[in-house]
C-alpha positions as a printed Julia matrix, in Angstrom:
308×3 Matrix{Float64}:
 -13.38    8.68  -12.47
 -11.61    8.07   -9.59
 -14.77    5.56   -8.22
 -14.4     3.95  -11.03
 -10.78    3.09  -11.27
 -11.06    1.81   -7.69
 -14.16   -0.53   -8.59
 -12.52   -1.95  -11.42
  -9.03   -2.39  -10.24
  -9.86   -2.91   -6.47
  -8.09   -6.08   -5.7
  -4.7    -5.17   -7.24
  -4.8    -1.7    -5.68
  -5.58   -3.43   -2.76
  -2.4    -5.63   -3.24
  -0.32   -2.52   -4.37
  -0.94   -0.94   -1.33
  -0.09   -3.71    0.69
   3.32   -4.76   -0.79
   4.98   -7.51    1.05
   8.76   -6.6     0.88
   8.03   -4.5     3.97
   7.42   -7.53    5.97
   9.76   -9.86    4.63
  12.46   -6.76    6.1
  10.7    -7.66    9.24
  10.92  -11.07    9.74
  14.57  -10.96    8.51
  15.62   -8.54   10.93
  13.92  -10.57   13.94
  15.38  -13.28   12.58
  18.87  -12.36   12.45
  19.15  -10.23   15.37
  16.92  -13.03   17.39
  17.58  -16.55   18.92
  14.86  -18.32   16.93
  17.18  -21.08   14.69
  14.77  -21.15   11.63
  12.37  -18.25   10.09
   9.53  -21.19   10.88
   9.85  -20.45   14.69
   9.3   -16.13   13.47
   6.5   -16.93   11.32
   4.67  -18.76   14.09
   4.92  -16.3    16.13
   3.01  -13.51   13.49
   0.13  -13.81   15.37
  -1.59  -10.32   16.12
  -1.93   -7.36   13.52
   1.62   -5.58   12.17
   2.02   -2.11   11.18
   4.88   -0.86    9.14
   6.45    2.84    7.63
   2.16    3.44    7.57
   1.47    0.37    6.55
  -1.06   -2.19    7.78
  -1.03   -5.82    8.27
  -4.19   -7.79    9.4
  -2.58  -11.2     9.5
   0.9   -11.16    8.77
   1.27  -14.58    8.65
  -1.42  -15.58    5.89
   0.21  -12.77    3.74
   3.77  -13.86    4.44
   2.17  -18.03    4.09
   2.68  -18.27    0.2
   6.49  -16.79    0.49
   7.59  -19.1     3.19
   9.61  -20.82    0.76
  11.63  -18.35   -0.5
  11.55  -16.25    2.97
  13.75  -19.58    4.77
  16.45  -18.96    2.34
  17.71  -16.57    4.94
  18.68  -19.45    7.29
  21.95  -20.29    5.17
  22.94  -16.81    7.32
  22.47  -19.09   10.21
  24.14  -22.29    8.62
  20.74  -23.74    9.39
  20.72  -24.18    5.25
  22.74  -24.89    2.91
  23.4   -22.2    -0.24
  21.23  -22.77   -2.85
  22.67  -23.98   -6.15
  20.66  -21.63   -8.29
  22.56  -18.67   -6.08
  24.11  -16.33   -9.21
  26.76  -14.0    -8.59
  25.63  -10.53   -7.94
  27.61   -7.5    -8.58
  26.48   -4.03   -8.26
  26.4    -0.79  -11.28
  29.99   -0.1   -10.68
  31.09   -3.97  -11.6
  31.88   -4.37   -7.62
  30.68   -8.4    -6.86
  27.72   -7.68   -3.58
  29.03   -9.0     0.1
  27.32  -12.52    0.75
  24.55  -11.5     2.85
  23.78   -8.79    0.36
  23.16  -10.89   -2.64
  20.94  -14.09   -0.78
  18.93  -10.44   -0.17
  18.8    -9.15   -3.68
  18.08  -12.74   -4.86
  15.37  -13.45   -2.14
  13.33  -10.26   -2.59
  13.95  -10.71   -6.81
  12.1   -14.36   -6.25
   9.56  -12.67   -4.18
   8.62   -9.74   -5.7
   8.28  -12.06   -9.12
   5.48  -13.8    -7.71
   4.19  -10.78   -5.87
   3.62   -9.64   -8.69
   2.54  -11.87  -11.0
  -0.44  -12.47   -8.63
  -0.77   -8.63   -8.92
  -1.0    -8.06  -12.5
  -3.58  -11.09  -13.13
  -5.67   -9.53  -11.11
  -5.08   -6.21  -13.44
  -5.43   -8.09  -16.23
  -8.54   -9.41  -16.7
 -10.67   -6.62  -15.59
  -8.88   -4.11  -18.24
 -10.02   -5.93  -21.13
  -7.23   -4.86  -23.22
  -4.71   -7.1   -25.38
  -2.16   -5.42  -26.45
  -0.04   -8.16  -25.94
  -1.78  -10.8   -28.02
  -2.11   -8.78  -30.94
   0.75   -7.91  -34.16
   1.9    -4.61  -34.09
  -0.71   -1.57  -35.79
   0.17    1.19  -37.98
  -2.35    3.27  -35.71
  -5.25    3.52  -33.54
  -6.47   -0.13  -33.17
  -9.69   -1.18  -32.23
  -8.55   -4.05  -30.68
  -5.69   -3.58  -28.38
  -6.68    0.02  -28.02
  -2.93    1.59  -28.71
  -2.72    4.98  -30.14
   0.37    5.59  -32.26
   2.41    3.88  -34.96
   4.24    1.22  -34.04
   7.86    0.83  -35.44
   7.93   -2.88  -35.16
   7.27   -5.44  -37.9
   6.45   -8.09  -35.52
   6.25   -9.35  -32.11
   7.89  -12.54  -30.86
   6.25  -14.79  -28.1
   8.7   -16.77  -26.93
   7.44  -20.75  -25.93
   9.03  -23.41  -24.33
   8.75  -26.87  -25.9
   5.57  -28.0   -24.11
   3.8   -24.45  -25.03
   4.29  -25.01  -28.8
   1.03  -27.36  -29.4
  -0.85  -24.86  -27.6
  -1.21  -23.5   -31.17
  -2.47  -25.23  -34.62
  -0.07  -23.37  -36.62
   2.61  -23.82  -39.82
   5.85  -24.89  -38.22
   9.01  -23.21  -39.56
  11.86  -25.93  -38.74
  14.53  -25.84  -41.04
  18.84  -26.11  -40.5
  18.52  -22.24  -41.65
  16.08  -21.11  -38.48
  17.71  -23.38  -36.21
  20.66  -21.17  -37.32
  19.34  -17.6   -36.66
  17.2   -15.84  -33.91
  14.75  -13.79  -34.36
  16.53  -10.53  -34.28
  19.62  -11.95  -36.26
  21.2   -10.9   -38.67
  21.11  -10.9   -41.87
  17.24  -11.65  -41.51
  15.76  -15.46  -41.57
  14.04  -15.53  -45.59
  11.35  -18.54  -45.95
  10.62  -19.01  -49.62
  12.66  -15.75  -50.53
  10.85  -13.57  -48.25
  11.41  -12.05  -44.65
  10.03  -14.27  -42.12
   7.73  -12.02  -41.09
   6.46  -11.18  -43.78
   4.28  -14.19  -43.97
   1.33  -15.29  -42.3
   1.86  -15.82  -38.51
   3.75  -19.06  -37.53
   5.96  -21.27  -35.46
   9.63  -20.98  -35.77
  11.97  -23.01  -34.4
  14.94  -20.81  -33.98
  18.82  -21.18  -32.36
  17.23  -20.28  -29.0
  13.87  -22.28  -28.82
  10.69  -21.85  -30.67
   8.54  -18.53  -30.64
   5.39  -17.67  -32.47
   5.56  -14.55  -34.54
   2.59  -12.42  -34.74
   3.21   -9.94  -37.73
   1.3    -6.91  -38.29
  -2.55   -6.55  -37.68
  -2.05  -10.54  -36.33
  -4.02  -11.5   -33.11
  -2.99  -15.0   -31.5
  -4.95  -17.81  -32.39
  -6.17  -18.37  -29.29
  -7.69  -14.92  -28.81
 -11.62  -14.68  -28.51
 -10.96  -11.21  -30.32
 -14.66  -10.73  -29.82
 -14.73  -11.15  -25.93
 -11.2    -9.69  -25.86
 -10.34  -13.6   -23.79
  -7.67  -16.14  -24.0
  -9.16  -19.88  -24.94
  -6.22  -21.55  -22.92
  -5.64  -18.79  -19.92
  -5.32  -21.51  -17.3
  -2.49  -22.95  -19.29
  -1.05  -19.98  -21.39
   2.54  -19.89  -21.75
   5.12  -18.6   -19.26
   5.68  -15.47  -21.29
   2.21  -14.61  -21.14
   1.97  -14.83  -17.43
   5.1   -12.09  -17.39
   3.41   -9.29  -15.56
   3.56   -5.34  -17.06
   4.38   -4.38  -13.51
   7.84   -6.32  -13.12
  10.65   -6.87  -10.61
  13.71   -4.96  -11.92
  15.82   -5.95   -8.83
  18.12   -7.95  -10.45
  19.38   -7.76  -14.66
  21.13  -10.93  -16.12
  24.11   -9.94  -18.2
  25.86  -12.0   -20.41
  29.0   -12.53  -18.27
  29.6   -15.93  -16.43
  31.17  -16.3   -12.97
  32.91  -19.2   -11.56
  32.5   -20.89   -7.82
  34.57  -22.24   -5.87
  33.62  -25.66   -7.18
  34.78  -24.38  -10.45
  30.95  -24.76  -12.01
  30.34  -21.7   -14.04
  27.11  -19.41  -13.1
  25.2   -16.76  -14.22
  25.9   -13.32  -13.56
  23.19  -10.38  -12.37
  23.49   -6.61  -11.87
  21.63   -4.99   -8.49
  19.47   -2.48  -10.24
  16.66   -2.07   -7.77
  13.99   -0.77   -8.97
  10.26   -1.51  -10.48
   9.46   -1.27  -13.75
   6.35   -0.52  -15.41
   5.47   -0.95  -19.34
   3.8     2.6   -20.23
   1.42    0.76  -23.01
  -0.24   -1.02  -20.57
  -4.1     0.72  -20.09
  -3.37   -0.48  -16.25
  -0.25    0.83  -15.58
  -1.14    4.6   -16.74
  -4.1     4.39  -14.7
  -2.53    3.07  -11.66
   0.81    5.21  -12.19
   0.67    6.71   -8.18
  -0.24    3.11   -6.73
   2.83    1.81   -8.65
   4.91    4.5    -7.66
   3.75    3.86   -4.02
   4.0     0.08   -3.95
   7.86    0.6    -5.28
   8.49    3.14   -2.44
   7.55    1.54    0.46
   9.58   -1.95   -0.79
  12.85    0.41   -1.42
  12.83    0.54   -4.83
  12.82    2.89   -7.46
   9.6     3.19  -10.18
  10.91    3.24  -13.75
   8.12    4.11  -16.6
   8.88    3.07  -19.76
   7.27    2.19  -23.49
   7.96   -1.26  -24.63
   5.82   -0.99  -28.2
   6.89    1.54  -30.05
């Protein structure tokens, strides 16, 4: 059983056992404590294998290459780069603002893990053969999604960007009433005097943008159910690219803060966790590997159900 798991998820397991954050932290330390003015100078010197905390990086320079643009934001700390306008206001769980360096570290690490975990999840999702994210709620065991248990939800919502709506040839509900609602708005949107999620799946234009609504028993129209593959995988919506193991270093709050120039910016809370969705079959199979990845990254692993 163990060998089958290792073979099935070999690439993803390898990535989980080689988290990038320990290497990033090393580079940050060398940069801040050394004479180099740019991160590029540090990265240019990483030509030999590196061992860190029981981890081995055969080619650290190559491992860091795709993250270089993000890592170079550390140059703000030596005055070699301007502070990014996208840097949010960050507080800890007691609502105390973080120091400038801590905020920058959290923001950079969140971006790095966003990229790394999307790549890792992409390698795990395909071999898994699961379509739980592509189907609506089911009442009991479903042979297509592989989910066991009764789901309480009446529908699943798949948020879409404006340029993603045309991927789906479906009825569109775009009215003054729908634009005044969100899917979770109370009272619930009625279409022809019936709550919206009791209709066939459709595209809805809400107050906060478009989404695809999958009612009970529905499957995404771009899902080839016989082979459990997405027909538009290469250009699938951004929400479909989100991982089932994802970084929870920062959580966006509903608050806003004012910068020194008066511009309002979002407020995030530092959580310092990795969140894994327990519904996902590969999350259940790789619990130990995910725990190791989180621990080596200096984060707390949290396993949580999404579909209930």
